[in-house]
C-alpha positions, 0 to 999 in steps of 0.5 A: 841729086843722088839722095833722092833716089827711091829708098833714100840714103838710110835705106841700106841691106841687112848687115851680113853680121846680124844673119851670122849671129842669128844663124850662131844662136840656132844650135842652141834653140835645136838642143832643147828639143831633146827629151833629156833636156826637156825633162831636165828643164821641167824638173828644174822648174819644179824644184826651183820654187818656194813651194817646193822649198816649203814641202822639202821643209815639211818633209825634213820636220818629219824626221826631226823628232827621231833626230833629236832623240838621237842625240846631238850628232844625230841631230847635227847630221839631220841638219846639215844632211837632211834640212840644209840640203833638201831646203836650201837646194830649192832656195838657192835654185829660186834665187839663181832663176831670179838672177838667171832672168836679170841677166838674160834681160841684160843680155837681151838688151846688149843684143839689141843695142848691138843690132841697133849700133850696127844699123847706126854704123851702116847708115853712117857708113852710107852717108860717108859714102854720099858725102865722098860721092858728092865731094867728087861731084863738086871737085869735078864741077869746079875742075871744069868750071876753071877750064 
């Protein structure tokens, strides 16, 4: 029987679409080799931490007494331009990093699911082809038996 051949029905060649997807992602990997990208990533990793937010808060609080002495307008300006911008920048970056990691995990799982679905689709196609071949053999045997 044809199903007993070496490798079996389920052994199929890699889906060409999977290889195309892998090639499509390579330019993204190469871009990270540039110095500017490397520097930006490292600075972002440092500034996007809670420790940096704490350091910025301490730095902002150093100028708080002068802002208080300057009056209401100076104090409001200090809050808006110094404290919020310095401290919230890092805190927002931390939140963005957490959200991005979650999104990356979901994206990776979706990619793996897609690859598995393509493999299942290839296996189903092979089984359908095998079913078609066996049905054709049965029809041929039935027709030859009638004659």
